[in-house]
Structure formats: structure tokens, C-alpha cells
N, C-alpha and C positions, 0 to 999 in steps of 0.2 A: 101129412106134412108135419103134424105135430109130434108124431112118433119119431121122426127122423131128426128132429130139432135137438141140437146140443147147445149147453150153455157156453157163453164166450169164454169162461174160466177153462173149460175143457177143451174147447175148439182151438184156442190159442195158446195151449200150454207148451212152452219151449221144448225142442227135440234135440238141440245142440247147445254147446257152451256159448256160442255167439248170440243165441236167441235170448239168453237170460239177461234181464235188465239190472243194471247198477250194482253187479256183483263181480266186476272184473277182477278184483284181487283174489277171489276164490277160483274163478274159471281159470285165469292164467296159471296159477299155482298147480291146478290139477292136470291142465294140459301138458305142462312141462314135465310133471311127474309120469305121465303116461309115455311121453316121447322118450325120457330117459330110462324108462322101465324101473323107476323107483316108487312104486306103488306101495303105500303103507297097508298093514293088515286091519287098520281101525280108524275110522274117521268120526269126528263129532261136528255136526253143523247146528250152530246156535244162533238164534235171532228171533225178532218178533214174527207175528203171524203174517202170512201172505207174501213173504219177500223171496221165496224160491228154494227153501231148504229141501223139501221132498223132491222138487223138481230137479234140482242139482244132483241129488243122490240117484235118481233115475237116469239122468244124463250121463253120470260117471259109470253106472253100471252098464248102460248101452255102449259106452266108448270102450270099457275094458273088455267086455265079451264081444265086441264088433257086431252088435245086433244092427240090422238094417233099418232104414227109415220106413219101411213098410209096416213094421211092427209098431203099434200104437204104444205111447208110454204107459197107459193104464193097462195094457195087456202084457207088460213085462213080467208080472207076477205069475202069468200063467205058464211061463217057461220054466224048465227044471232047473236052470242055474240061477235064477233070481228069486229069492224069497222075501216077501214084503210083509211085515207084521206090525199091527198096531198095539202098542204097549198099554194104551188106556183100557183096552178090552182084554188083553192077554198079559196080565201083570203078575201072575202068581208063579210060584216056584215050578209047579207042575208044567206050565207053559214053557219056562226055560229049560227044563229037562228034556221036554219033547224036542225043542229046538236044537238041543246038543246032540240028540240022536240023528237029526237031519245033517247037522255040520260034518258028521263022520263020513257021509257018502260023498264021494268025489263028483265033479261035475260030468254030466252026460256028454256035453259038448261045450266048447269053449275053453277058455283058460282058467277061470275062477268061478267060485260059487259065492255069490253076493248076498249078504243078509241085511236088508234094510229095516231098521227098527224105529218107527215113528213114535214121537212123544215118549221117549225113553225115560224121562223123569218120572213117569207114572208107575214104574217098575217097584215092587216091595224090596225091602232091604234084603230079604232072604233071596230073592230072585237075582239081585245084583251080586251077591256073594256067590251065588251058584255060577254065574257067568264070569267071575274073576279068573279062574284058572284057564278056562278057554281063551280068554283075552291076552292072558299073559304068554301062553304057549299055544297059538292057534295051529290048525293044520295048514300046510302051505297053499292049499287051493282056496281058503276062506278069507273073505273080505267083509268086514263089519262097518256099516255106516249107520250111525245114530242121528236122529234129528230131535231137537227139543227147543221149546220156547223159555224154559227155566233151567238153565245149567246148574244153578246154585243148589238144586234139588238133587243133583247126580252126586254119588258118592266120590269123594276125592280119589279113591283107589281106582275107580273107573276112568276119571278124567286124566289120570297120570298114565294111562295105558293107551291113549288115543291121540291122534292129531286133531286139535281143535281149530275150527274156523268160525269166525263170528260175521254173521250177515248184518247188513246196515239196512236202515229204512230207505225207501225209494224217495227221492225228492219229488215234489210237485211237478217241477218242469219235465223230469224224465217220465213221469206217469201221463202228463199231457201229450207228450211226444208219442208214447206208445198208443194211447187212445186215438190219436189222429190217424195213425197207421191202420188201426183196426177199422175206424169208421170209413177210411178210404176204401178198404177192401169190402166192407159191408154195405157201401154206398148209403151211408148215414150222414145227413146234414146236421151240423151242430156248430154253435158259435164258440168263440175263444172263452168267454165268461162262463158258458155252461161247463167246458172241459175243466176249468179251474175249480168250480164248484165241486165236481165229482172228484177230482184229485185231492182236493182238501178234505173232503168227506171220508176219503179212503184211509187218511192218516198214515200214509207211508206204505201201504199194502197194495200192490198191484192186483193181486186177487180179488180184494174188496172193491177196487175200482171198476173191475170188469163186471162184477155182480151188480153194482150200482148202474152201469151202463145198460145192462140187461133190464133192470127195472125201469129206467127211463124210456128205453125203446118200447117197452110193454105199455107205457102210459102215453107216450107222446107220438109213437110211430117212427118212421124213419126221418121225420123232420122234428129235431128236438129244439125247442125254444127255452129261453132262460126263465121266463115267469112260469111256464108250465113244469119245467124241472124243479123249481123251488117247491112248487105244490106237490110234486110227485114224491120227492125225497124229504119234504117237511124240514128243510134246512133254513137257517137265517140268511137272508140275502144282504149284499152289501148296501143296498138302497135304504133298508131298515136301519142298519147300523149308522149310516151317514145322517138319516133323519134323526136318530137319537142324539148324536153328537151336535147336530144343528140346533136342537131344542136346547141343549146345554149352552151352546154358544150364544143364543138369543136370550137365554134365561126365561124361556117361555114355558111355564108350568102347564098351561092347558094343552099345548101340543104334545108335551111329553106324556101326560096321563092319558090322552086319546091314543097315542101310539101304543102305549102298554095294553090299553083296552083292546085294540085291533089285534095285537099279538095274542091275547088270551083267547079271543074269538076264533082265531085261526088255528088254535091248539098247539101253540109254540110251547116248547119246554123252557121254563124259566132258567133252570141250570145250563140248558145248552146255549141259551142266549147270553148269559153271563159269560160263558167261556168264550163265545164269540166276540162279545164286547171287550173282553180283557185283550184279546188278540188284535182288536180293532184299535184300541188306544195305544197299545204297543207299536203298532204299525204307524200311527200318527206321530209317536214320539221319535221313531227312526226316521220318518219323513221331516221332522223338525230338524234333525241333525244335518240332513241334506246329502251327505256323501256315503250313505250306507243303505241305499235303496235296493241293493241286491239281496238284503235280508228280508225283504217284504215278498212273500209269495202271492203274487197277483199280476194281473194284466198291465200292460203299459198304460192304459186308459185309467185304470183304478189307481195306479201309482200316482199319476198326475193329480188325480182327485185328492189323494192323501196329502200331497204337497200344498195343494190350495187350502185345504181345510186346517192343516197344521199352522198356518200362518195366524189363525185367530186365537191360538193357545201358546203359552209360554211352556218352556221345558219344566218348570216347577209345578204348573198346573196340571200337566199331563201326568207327571209322576204322582201328584195327590190323587187324581182320578183314578190312576191304575191301582193305587193302594186301596182306595175305597172300593173298587169294583171287585178286586181279588178278595178282599176281606169279606165282602158280602157273599162272594161265591162259595166261601168255606162255611159260612154261618147259614146260608139259606137251606142247606140240607136238613137241618134239624128244626126248623121253625114249623109251626102249625099253619101260619098264614103266609105262605111265600109270596103271594101277589102283593099284599100290603108292605112286606118288607122290600119288595122290588120297587114299589112305588116311592117308599121312603128314600131308597137309594138314588132315585131319579131326582127327587126334591133336594136331597143333599148335594147332588152335583150341580144342579141348577142354581141354588143359593149359595154355593160355595164361594168364598171370597177369592177374588183373582189376586195373583201374586203382584200385579201392578199396583193394585189398590193397597194391598199390604205393604208394599214398598213405600208408597207415598206416606201412609200412616206412620210407618217406623221413621221416616226421614222427618216428619213434623214432630214426632216425639224426641227425636235426637236434637232438632233445632230448638225445641222448648226446654230441654235439658241443658243446652249450652247457655241459653239466655236466662236460666232460672237464678244464676248467681250475679247477674248484672242488672242494676236498676233500669227500668224502662223510662226513657226520657220522653217528655211531652214535645211534640213536633211544633205545637203551638207557642212554645216558649221563645222561639226566635223572633216572633213578631210582637214583642213587648212594647208598650208605650214608653217613650223616654222619660215621662214623668214618673211612672211606677219604678223604673229602673233607679232613678235618682233617689226615691224614697227608701228603697232597700239599701242603697249605699249609704244613705244617712243613718239608717237603723244600725247597720254593721259598725259604722264609725262610732256610734254612741255605745254599742256593746263593747268595743275595744276599750273606750275610755273608762267604762265601769269595770273593767277587769280587776278582779280582786288581788291582793297581795299574794305573794308566793306562800306565805304561811297558811292561808285559808284555802288555798287552791286544792290541797289534798282532800280536804273535808268535803269540798264540792264534788271532786271526782268520785269519792266513795258513794256519796249520797245520790249521785246522778244515775238514772236508769241506763241500762246497756243500750237499749235500742230507742234513740230519740225519735220523737214524732216528726214526720215530714213537714217541710215549710209549706204554709198555706199558699194556695195558688195565687199569683199575683192578680189574676183577673178578678178575684172577690176581695173586696175592700174590708178589712176587719173592722168591727165595731169598736168605738173608743171606749177603753176601760178606765174608770175613775182611778186618779193616781193615788196610791197609798201614802201615809205619812212617811216621811223620810226617817230612816232608822240609822243607827251607827253601822259603820261598815263592818265592824266585826260581827255584830248581831246579824246583819243582813246575810252573811254568808255561812252561818253556823245553824240556822234554825231549820235544819233538815232532819231527817229520821236519824236518830242517834245510834251509834253502833256502841253495844254494851261492852264496857271494859272487863277483861278477863279477871277473875277473882285471883287473889294471891295464892290461894291453896289448890288452885286449878292446876293439874299436871299438863304436860305437853301433848298427851294422848287424848285430851278430852274431846277434841273435834272428831277424831277417828272413832271414838267409842260411841259417839252420839250418831255417826252415819248410819242410816237405815233406810228401808223403803218408805215411801209415802204412806201416810196413814189411811186406813180404809174410811171411805165416806160414811158408810152406814153406821159407824160407831160414834162419830162426833156430829153428824148432821152437816158436815162440810165436805167439799170436794178436796182432792189432793192438791189442787193448784193454789187454794187460798188458805190451806190449813197453816202453813208456815208464817203467813202474815198474820193470822190471828194470834198465834203463840207469840210472835215478836211483839205484838201490840200489847198482850198481857204482860209480858216481861217488862215492858217499858212503863205501863201504867201501874204496876205492882208497887206497893210499899217496900221499902228496904227491909229485908228479913233479918231477924236476929241470927248472928253467926252460930252455926252448929259445931259443936266440938268434934273433931275427927275421931272416929273410932279406929282401934287397932283390929284389922282383919287379916288373919293368917290362913285359916282354913274354914270349912264349912261349919265347924262348931261355932266359930265367931259369928258367922252369917246367921246361924239359927237363932242366936241370942237376939238379933235384931228383926228376925223375919216377922214376928207377930205384929210388932208396932208398924213395920212396913205395910203389912196387909191391911192394917186399919186405915192407913193413909190412902192406899188403893181403894179400899171400899168407900171412903168418903168422897174421894175426888175423881175416880175413874168410872167407866161404864160397868154396870153390874156383870156383863158377860165377861169382861176381862178379869173382874175380881174372882168369879166362879171358877175360871180356869187357872188363876194363880193358886187357888186353894188345892188344886189337884196335882200340881207339879211337884217334883221331888228334887232336893238339893243333891247334885252329883259330885261336883268338884270346883274348886277356886283356883284359877290359873292366872296369877298376877291380878290384873284388873278386870278379868273375864270370868263370870260365874256361870258354870255349866249347870243347866236344868234339864230335867227329863220329864216328858209328857207321854201319855198313851195314845195321842191322836195328832194327826196333822193340822187340824184347825187351831189347836192350842199353840202349836209352834209358829204358824203363820200369824196368829193374833198377837202374840208377844213381839215378834220381829216387827210388826207394823207399828207398834206402840213403844218401841225400844227407848226413844227419847223421854217419853212421859215416865215409864218406869224407873229409868236412870235418875231423873230429877227427883222423883218421890223417894228413892233409896238415899239420895244425898240429904234430903230434908232430915232423914232419920239418923243417919250414920255420919254425915258430912263427908262422905267419899263417893266419888262417881264409879259406879260399876257397871260394866256392859254385861248383859244377860243374854245368853245363847241357850236356846231350847232345842233339845234333840228328841226324837220319837223313840221310845222303847216299848214294844208290845208287852202286854201282860200275858205271861205264859200260862198262868193259872186260868185266866178267862178263856184263852184259846183251848185249853184242855176241856173247859166245861162245854164247848161247842162241838167237841168230837162226839160222833155217834157211838152207841154201845160197841159195836163190832170194832171200831178203831180203837177204843179204849181197851177192848179185850186184846188186840194185837200189841198195844203198848205194854200191857201187864205181862205178855209172853216174853217181850224183849227184856224186861226188867228181871223176871223170875225165870231162871233156867229150868227149875223143877216143873213149873207149870208148862213151859214149852215142851218138856220131855213127855209129859202126860198126854198132851194134845197130840203129839207125833205118834205116841205108842197106841193110844186108844181112839184116836180121831174124834176127840171131844169137840162139840160144837156149842156155841152160845145160843141158848133159847131166849128170844126176846119177842 
């Protein structure tokens, strides 16, 4: 019994064009060519594995030479008129030369001598070139049929001499229909879900599907059940995928980790599970769309299940999940601990913020942003006692009566802070403050912080020159927020200084005459760090009221810019003229040269001395160091 058994792939190999599944565009073309007697001398059948390329070549050879159905397809090679060659094992130029000798011999019976060359892309370049002339000018009795899964490896000169037909993958539904017919003939009991598992596992190849069916029959017998089939083929079942997404939906980390542990114990391949999970989430997204369920390759019961589960996720959530899983599928190939990374992916999906939660958070932030510019009113203010309201009205009336004359109003506006403190809550009664002695009206409205009057010799650009960044806190022991207040306090409390005679400053030579006294003032009144940096700067140029200095480090530049106002005031004490100091960084080339290695110095010498470069090139001189 075992000796007479033939695999399903061999038993149910198509014998006619009508038996070939899902390749009607090729079958109809070849049948019409035979009817009209317009048979080409060379054909190229291209497509993925297991879709019927070699089978189509045998059917064409049978139809052209009118071979009867009693001759098996595999026995066609035994006839004198049909020669079948495997290019994977006969790929050398000697094999092609031997084939050319056979081509010369006319057919013993029949109309044509047909040469079927399978996996033709495996031929060497020399073998292809040896076949070119025969393809271009073949004998009238010869027909070549090439089959390949990789047409891009075939020489373009070969492709231009043949008629090319591209075979397509067979759909899941077509494979299921073909398997049903075979199971009916073989009296095999199998459910719809199991047929879909085999069809999806075959990945568009009917030959692979028949091989998987043989494997399932060997494991389960003639009564194939879904659970046993999953165990036999070691494939990921739909129940496991739905359990995985169920743990994500419920945000149950314990269930997710337990599921992964069970998968590992069953020997599931993580990469295969991630591929199935990617397709599973893709199907959920399609089910969420609602009107594209024909794109999902599953049974009607599974499609309904997809629709139910998809209601728990939004489209944005499914897209994010799809992105995470596909990214993990790519990265998981190269990691040393794939299980740990698989568990990390599960935890990411479980703890991922849902789009609905993110939408609420964004809405709250937008609402907060809208209300940021509006003062928040106290809702309890509407229930004020009448007595407190009258007190506030009396206070406002008193403030209006004490309004100063217009002449003093401007001083009050200048001295008044920009942000007034908020009114005290009327629910808290302020403590009585002892009344101060009455002052004259003018004195009462002018005893605020005084604004210093500009000096007569002060030019209009004084404010612009003194503009700089806030002073660094570590230099003066103060923060950048209160530094200006201390300076203004010192200016207000300082005694009137003696007027310094203005110096005539036309260029850097005039600046240099006053530079040493200026440095002495800096040394006495400024931090020592600033003084030492000022000793290192160089005078570069004087452009109007701006003095250009140069330093060899970025720190000196920043330090001078931070203390711009102080330096300008010190310089005015010495010269009577306000000068804004701008410091730029200029690297010291000599110091940079000192840091060069001996080999780099040797190269620099060669660039400067052409004679030395000539000696090095002629004699191959090298530096010994």
C-alpha cells in the first residue's frame, strides 16, 4: 500500500488548461494561440513557487504534440519529442552545447520538438550566450519553454527573444476551493477554519497547500480537527491572536505574560507570531473601517469576530499598535533575548495611552491655554454682604477725591509698578493701619523712586550702548533679576561725582593712552576674574562709539558682554565718554602650531619649502621621531 502511494501534489497535478487554478490569463492566451496556429518558438513563464509554471509548460507540450491523457505528465520527458532539463543542475556551457546537438534532430513523431528548461535563471552567462543564436534563429520544429522564479537574473538579450507570461499568486479562497474538491474525492473530513489555516500557511502556492494537507492527513488521519491541525503544522491560531489583543484591550499584564509563556512552552516561533500579529492588527483596522471586509482572508465567523473586537479600539490606536509590532518584527531578528523584547512589546501595547485619553488631555491643555490670558473670577464674589460692598464704594470714592493734580500724575505713573497687586478678598477684613501725618500734596506724590536725569554730555545712543545681557550671578553674588535694582540703588545713594573732562577719542591710539588708568579702575572696583581677562584682550578698532576688542577664548567674550554696563561706566569715569565694548574671538595661530604633532609640522614645512618637498618626493625621506 505504501509503495503505491503518491503524494497529493503528484496525484492532482493538472493535465489540461482547465485544471490549472487562477492562471486563466495564461491558459486562454495559449489555447487561442494553438487554435489559430500562432505558436511562438520561445516562452518564458515567470512567477513565485508552486503556482503552476512547470505544469503549464507540460500542458502546453501535451496540447501542441497532441499527447493523450493516458500518458502521465511526469512521463512526458520519456517521449522523444519532449525534453525537460533542470538548469539548476545543468547550468554549464557544455550542457547547453549538448542540448544544441539534440535540437538539430527533428521530432520522431508529432509536430514539434519541445524543450522545457526549468529554473533557467541558474544558467551561467556563457551558457546564456551559447543559447542566444539558437533562440534568435531556431529550427522550425523547436519550441523552447523557460520557467523561472527570478526573471531579473535572466539576461535581457534572452528576455527580448521570448514571449513572457507572469503567473500570479493563488488567493486563499481559490486554494480553499481546490482543497475542498480534493478532500471530497479523498473522503477527508475537515472544517472550514482548518482549510483557511492551510491556505494561509501555503502563502499563495497550491503545491505547498497540497503538501501541508498531506502532512495534516499523516498526523490527524482522515478526520482533521482545528486544534490538532495547529499542533501538527505548528502555526499560530486565531484564538491565540484574539487572546493577545484581548489582554491589550483589558490592560491585563498578567494575562499577556502568561500567554507569552504558554507560546514559548509550545515551541512557537516569535518571529512567526509577530508576523501573524501584524496581519491580525491589520485585519482589525480593516474591520474598523467596516466596508472593506473582502480584504480580510478569513471565514465569515472570524470576520464577525474581527468586527466585534475592533469596536474596542480606535483607528489611531490600531495604527500605533501596527507600527509598534512591525518595528519589533524588524528589530527582533538581531537581539540576543527575543523573548524579553517580545514581553517588552506586550507591555508597551498594554500600557500605551489610548487616543481617547490623549484627546481629553489635549482638549484640557487647549482649554487651559485659552483661559491663561483671562483672570479667573471668584464665584463667591456674587454673594458679598451689602455692608462690605458699601465699604469698598466708600474707599473708591475717597481715592477719587485724593486724586493728584495732572502735574504730578506722570511721576506717579512712572514710579508705579507694571503689575498691581490684586485687591484683597473682601471676606478678610484688613487690619487698621495707623494714619501717617498729613504731608503736602506735592510731597505726597513725588516721594517715589527717582528716575535719574540724563547728563548734559550724554549722547542719544547712551541707552542703546548700555544694552546687554543680564550679569552672571556668580560674579557679583546676585541673581540676574535683582542686579539692576542694586545698581539703581547705588546710583541713587551715590554722592554727586565731579564732572570728568571729555577726552578726544579718534582711534585706538587715543584709547591706548587711557587704557592703563581704565584697567586700574577695573582692578579696584570689578571682580578679579574680569580684571585678569581685560589684561589679556587686544585693542582692534574704534568704530564711532563702539570699541572692538579681541580675545583668545570664548569665556572672555561672554564675561565682557555680561558686564558691559559696568565697563562702560568705568571707562566714562576715566575719559568722560561712554564707549560700548565689543569683544571677538581670535585664535592664536602660534599656539595652535605648538599643539601640532611633529609629523604635522613636517607636512607644514613641506608646504612652505618646495625644495624640501622635492627631496621628500625623490628620496622618500621620512621623519624619525
